[in-house]
TORKOL-4160 file (C-alpha; in steps of 0.2 Angstrom, whole numbers, padded with zeros to 4 digits, m for minus):
181
<pt num="1" X="0083" Y="0233" Z="0136"/>
<pt num="2" X="0094" Y="0233" Z="0121"/>
<pt num="3" X="0084" Y="0225" Z="0106"/>
<pt num="4" X="0099" Y="0219" Z="0097"/>
<pt num="5" X="0106" Y="0210" Z="0112"/>
<pt num="6" X="0088" Y="0203" Z="0115"/>
<pt num="7" X="0087" Y="0196" Z="0098"/>
<pt num="8" X="0073" Y="0207" Z="0091"/>
<pt num="9" X="0084" Y="0217" Z="0079"/>
<pt num="10" X="0100" Y="0212" Z="0071"/>
<pt num="11" X="0114" Y="0223" Z="0062"/>
<pt num="12" X="0114" Y="0219" Z="0044"/>
<pt num="13" X="0130" Y="0228" Z="0040"/>
<pt num="14" X="0137" Y="0246" Z="0038"/>
<pt num="15" X="0126" Y="0260" Z="0031"/>
<pt num="16" X="0129" Y="0274" Z="0019"/>
<pt num="17" X="0134" Y="0286" Z="0032"/>
<pt num="18" X="0148" Y="0281" Z="0044"/>
<pt num="19" X="0142" Y="0277" Z="0062"/>
<pt num="20" X="0124" Y="0273" Z="0056"/>
<pt num="21" X="0123" Y="0254" Z="0053"/>
<pt num="22" X="0109" Y="0245" Z="0044"/>
<pt num="23" X="0097" Y="0237" Z="0057"/>
<pt num="24" X="0084" Y="0225" Z="0052"/>
<pt num="25" X="0070" Y="0217" Z="0062"/>
<pt num="26" X="0075" Y="0199" Z="0065"/>
<pt num="27" X="0058" Y="0191" Z="0062"/>
<pt num="28" X="0053" Y="0201" Z="0047"/>
<pt num="29" X="0069" Y="0206" Z="0039"/>
<pt num="30" X="0063" Y="0224" Z="0036"/>
<pt num="31" X="0073" Y="0239" Z="0040"/>
<pt num="32" X="0071" Y="0247" Z="0057"/>
<pt num="33" X="0065" Y="0265" Z="0056"/>
<pt num="34" X="0079" Y="0277" Z="0060"/>
<pt num="35" X="0093" Y="0265" Z="0056"/>
<pt num="36" X="0105" Y="0267" Z="0041"/>
<pt num="37" X="0102" Y="0263" Z="0023"/>
<pt num="38" X="0112" Y="0250" Z="0014"/>
<pt num="39" X="0127" Y="0256" Z="0005"/>
<pt num="40" X="0120" Y="0250" Z="m0012"/>
<pt num="41" X="0102" Y="0256" Z="m0009"/>
<pt num="42" X="0093" Y="0267" Z="m0022"/>
<pt num="43" X="0090" Y="0285" Z="m0018"/>
<pt num="44" X="0071" Y="0287" Z="m0016"/>
<pt num="45" X="0072" Y="0306" Z="m0020"/>
<pt num="46" X="0081" Y="0303" Z="m0036"/>
<pt num="47" X="0069" Y="0289" Z="m0041"/>
<pt num="48" X="0054" Y="0300" Z="m0037"/>
<pt num="49" X="0061" Y="0314" Z="m0048"/>
<pt num="50" X="0063" Y="0302" Z="m0062"/>
<pt num="51" X="0045" Y="0295" Z="m0061"/>
<pt num="52" X="0035" Y="0310" Z="m0054"/>
<pt num="53" X="0029" Y="0315" Z="m0071"/>
<pt num="54" X="0018" Y="0300" Z="m0073"/>
<pt num="55" X="0008" Y="0306" Z="m0059"/>
<pt num="56" X="0005" Y="0323" Z="m0067"/>
<pt num="57" X="m0012" Y="0328" Z="m0075"/>
<pt num="58" X="m0004" Y="0333" Z="m0091"/>
<pt num="59" X="0003" Y="0315" Z="m0093"/>
<pt num="60" X="m0013" Y="0307" Z="m0089"/>
<pt num="61" X="m0022" Y="0318" Z="m0101"/>
<pt num="62" X="m0010" Y="0314" Z="m0115"/>
<pt num="63" X="m0011" Y="0295" Z="m0111"/>
<pt num="64" X="m0030" Y="0296" Z="m0112"/>
<pt num="65" X="m0028" Y="0305" Z="m0129"/>
<pt num="66" X="m0017" Y="0292" Z="m0136"/>
<pt num="67" X="m0026" Y="0277" Z="m0129"/>
<pt num="68" X="m0044" Y="0281" Z="m0127"/>
<pt num="69" X="m0057" Y="0269" Z="m0122"/>
<pt num="70" X="m0064" Y="0267" Z="m0139"/>
<pt num="71" X="m0054" Y="0270" Z="m0156"/>
<pt num="72" X="m0067" Y="0282" Z="m0162"/>
<pt num="73" X="m0065" Y="0294" Z="m0147"/>
<pt num="74" X="m0049" Y="0302" Z="m0152"/>
<pt num="75" X="m0041" Y="0308" Z="m0168"/>
<pt num="76" X="m0024" Y="0306" Z="m0161"/>
<pt num="77" X="m0027" Y="0288" Z="m0154"/>
<pt num="78" X="m0012" Y="0276" Z="m0157"/>
<pt num="79" X="m0023" Y="0262" Z="m0150"/>
<pt num="80" X="m0038" Y="0260" Z="m0139"/>
<pt num="81" X="m0042" Y="0251" Z="m0123"/>
<pt num="82" X="m0055" Y="0241" Z="m0134"/>
<pt num="83" X="m0041" Y="0235" Z="m0145"/>
<pt num="84" X="m0029" Y="0231" Z="m0131"/>
<pt num="85" X="m0043" Y="0220" Z="m0123"/>
<pt num="86" X="m0047" Y="0211" Z="m0139"/>
<pt num="87" X="m0028" Y="0207" Z="m0141"/>
<pt num="88" X="m0028" Y="0201" Z="m0123"/>
<pt num="89" X="m0043" Y="0190" Z="m0128"/>
<pt num="90" X="m0034" Y="0183" Z="m0143"/>
<pt num="91" X="m0018" Y="0179" Z="m0133"/>
<pt num="92" X="m0028" Y="0171" Z="m0118"/>
<pt num="93" X="m0042" Y="0161" Z="m0127"/>
<pt num="94" X="m0040" Y="0161" Z="m0146"/>
<pt num="95" X="m0023" Y="0151" Z="m0147"/>
<pt num="96" X="m0027" Y="0139" Z="m0161"/>
<pt num="97" X="m0018" Y="0144" Z="m0177"/>
<pt num="98" X="m0020" Y="0139" Z="m0195"/>
<pt num="99" X="m0004" Y="0139" Z="m0205"/>
<pt num="100" X="m0003" Y="0137" Z="m0224"/>
<pt num="101" X="0011" Y="0125" Z="m0229"/>
<pt num="102" X="0018" Y="0121" Z="m0246"/>
<pt num="103" X="0029" Y="0106" Z="m0249"/>
<pt num="104" X="0045" Y="0111" Z="m0257"/>
<pt num="105" X="0047" Y="0094" Z="m0267"/>
<pt num="106" X="0030" Y="0091" Z="m0274"/>
<pt num="107" X="0022" Y="0108" Z="m0273"/>
<pt num="108" X="0007" Y="0102" Z="m0263"/>
<pt num="109" X="m0001" Y="0115" Z="m0251"/>
<pt num="110" X="m0009" Y="0110" Z="m0235"/>
<pt num="111" X="m0017" Y="0119" Z="m0220"/>
<pt num="112" X="m0010" Y="0114" Z="m0203"/>
<pt num="113" X="m0020" Y="0117" Z="m0188"/>
<pt num="114" X="m0008" Y="0121" Z="m0173"/>
<pt num="115" X="m0016" Y="0120" Z="m0156"/>
<pt num="116" X="m0010" Y="0133" Z="m0143"/>
<pt num="117" X="m0010" Y="0136" Z="m0125"/>
<pt num="118" X="m0018" Y="0151" Z="m0117"/>
<pt num="119" X="m0006" Y="0164" Z="m0109"/>
<pt num="120" X="m0009" Y="0161" Z="m0091"/>
<pt num="121" X="0001" Y="0176" Z="m0085"/>
<pt num="122" X="m0010" Y="0188" Z="m0095"/>
<pt num="123" X="m0025" Y="0179" Z="m0089"/>
<pt num="124" X="m0019" Y="0180" Z="m0071"/>
<pt num="125" X="m0015" Y="0199" Z="m0073"/>
<pt num="126" X="m0031" Y="0204" Z="m0080"/>
<pt num="127" X="m0041" Y="0194" Z="m0067"/>
<pt num="128" X="m0031" Y="0202" Z="m0053"/>
<pt num="129" X="m0033" Y="0219" Z="m0060"/>
<pt num="130" X="m0052" Y="0217" Z="m0062"/>
<pt num="131" X="m0056" Y="0207" Z="m0046"/>
<pt num="132" X="m0041" Y="0209" Z="m0035"/>
<pt num="133" X="m0027" Y="0197" Z="m0030"/>
<pt num="134" X="m0030" Y="0183" Z="m0018"/>
<pt num="135" X="m0025" Y="0185" Z="0000"/>
<pt num="136" X="m0008" Y="0177" Z="0003"/>
<pt num="137" X="m0007" Y="0165" Z="0017"/>
<pt num="138" X="0009" Y="0164" Z="0027"/>
<pt num="139" X="0013" Y="0150" Z="0039"/>
<pt num="140" X="0024" Y="0156" Z="0053"/>
<pt num="141" X="0032" Y="0143" Z="0065"/>
<pt num="142" X="0035" Y="0152" Z="0081"/>
<pt num="143" X="0045" Y="0138" Z="0089"/>
<pt num="144" X="0058" Y="0137" Z="0075"/>
<pt num="145" X="0060" Y="0156" Z="0076"/>
<pt num="146" X="0063" Y="0155" Z="0095"/>
<pt num="147" X="0075" Y="0141" Z="0093"/>
<pt num="148" X="0085" Y="0150" Z="0079"/>
<pt num="149" X="0085" Y="0166" Z="0091"/>
<pt num="150" X="0093" Y="0155" Z="0105"/>
<pt num="151" X="0105" Y="0146" Z="0093"/>
<pt num="152" X="0111" Y="0163" Z="0085"/>
<pt num="153" X="0113" Y="0172" Z="0102"/>
<pt num="154" X="0130" Y="0178" Z="0103"/>
<pt num="155" X="0130" Y="0188" Z="0119"/>
<pt num="156" X="0144" Y="0185" Z="0131"/>
<pt num="157" X="0138" Y="0179" Z="0148"/>
<pt num="158" X="0143" Y="0189" Z="0163"/>
<pt num="159" X="0143" Y="0183" Z="0181"/>
<pt num="160" X="0144" Y="0164" Z="0177"/>
<pt num="161" X="0145" Y="0155" Z="0194"/>
<pt num="162" X="0151" Y="0137" Z="0194"/>
<pt num="163" X="0146" Y="0126" Z="0210"/>
<pt num="164" X="0157" Y="0111" Z="0214"/>
<pt num="165" X="0149" Y="0097" Z="0224"/>
<pt num="166" X="0159" Y="0083" Z="0233"/>
<pt num="167" X="0153" Y="0066" Z="0230"/>
<pt num="168" X="0146" Y="0065" Z="0248"/>
<pt num="169" X="0136" Y="0082" Z="0245"/>
<pt num="170" X="0129" Y="0075" Z="0229"/>
<pt num="171" X="0123" Y="0058" Z="0237"/>
<pt num="172" X="0115" Y="0068" Z="0251"/>
<pt num="173" X="0105" Y="0079" Z="0238"/>
<pt num="174" X="0100" Y="0064" Z="0228"/>
<pt num="175" X="0093" Y="0055" Z="0244"/>
<pt num="176" X="0084" Y="0071" Z="0249"/>
<pt num="177" X="0075" Y="0072" Z="0232"/>
<pt num="178" X="0071" Y="0053" Z="0233"/>
<pt num="179" X="0063" Y="0055" Z="0250"/>
<pt num="180" X="0052" Y="0070" Z="0244"/>
<pt num="181" X="0045" Y="0059" Z="0230"/>
């Protein structure tokens, strides 16, 4: 059976190559393997070539030389993991600042204490990197998906048979149904 006609897949549009349309899974919205690629899609080979150097041993060694775990471990260190974690700690916890303020009219100086808020994005990122992200829950309503599939069905029905009944035949059938009940 044709999966497009059955509603499992749908054609999303023309692909990069003529005669190869983009086909996606109707329920998940993901590309179907073997279908065309969208006309504006990035070329994965070109992207891979641009970022492949980051996976090389030389790149990793250079990065470890520039950003070692401890500042004292490298003579070429720009910063260290220790310093980056201390900066993250300041951003996420030590957010209260003291500001020296001097009045322009009388010259009186004062220290203002400004309460800050911790950076939730940095905190979330660090926790997810150390512990792992929480499982995402998805609620799928199968009845609504089935209803949408029925409503969006654009197949042309072939072999439609219309049966006409006379009023007498209709009355006879109603009587037969009532007698069986």
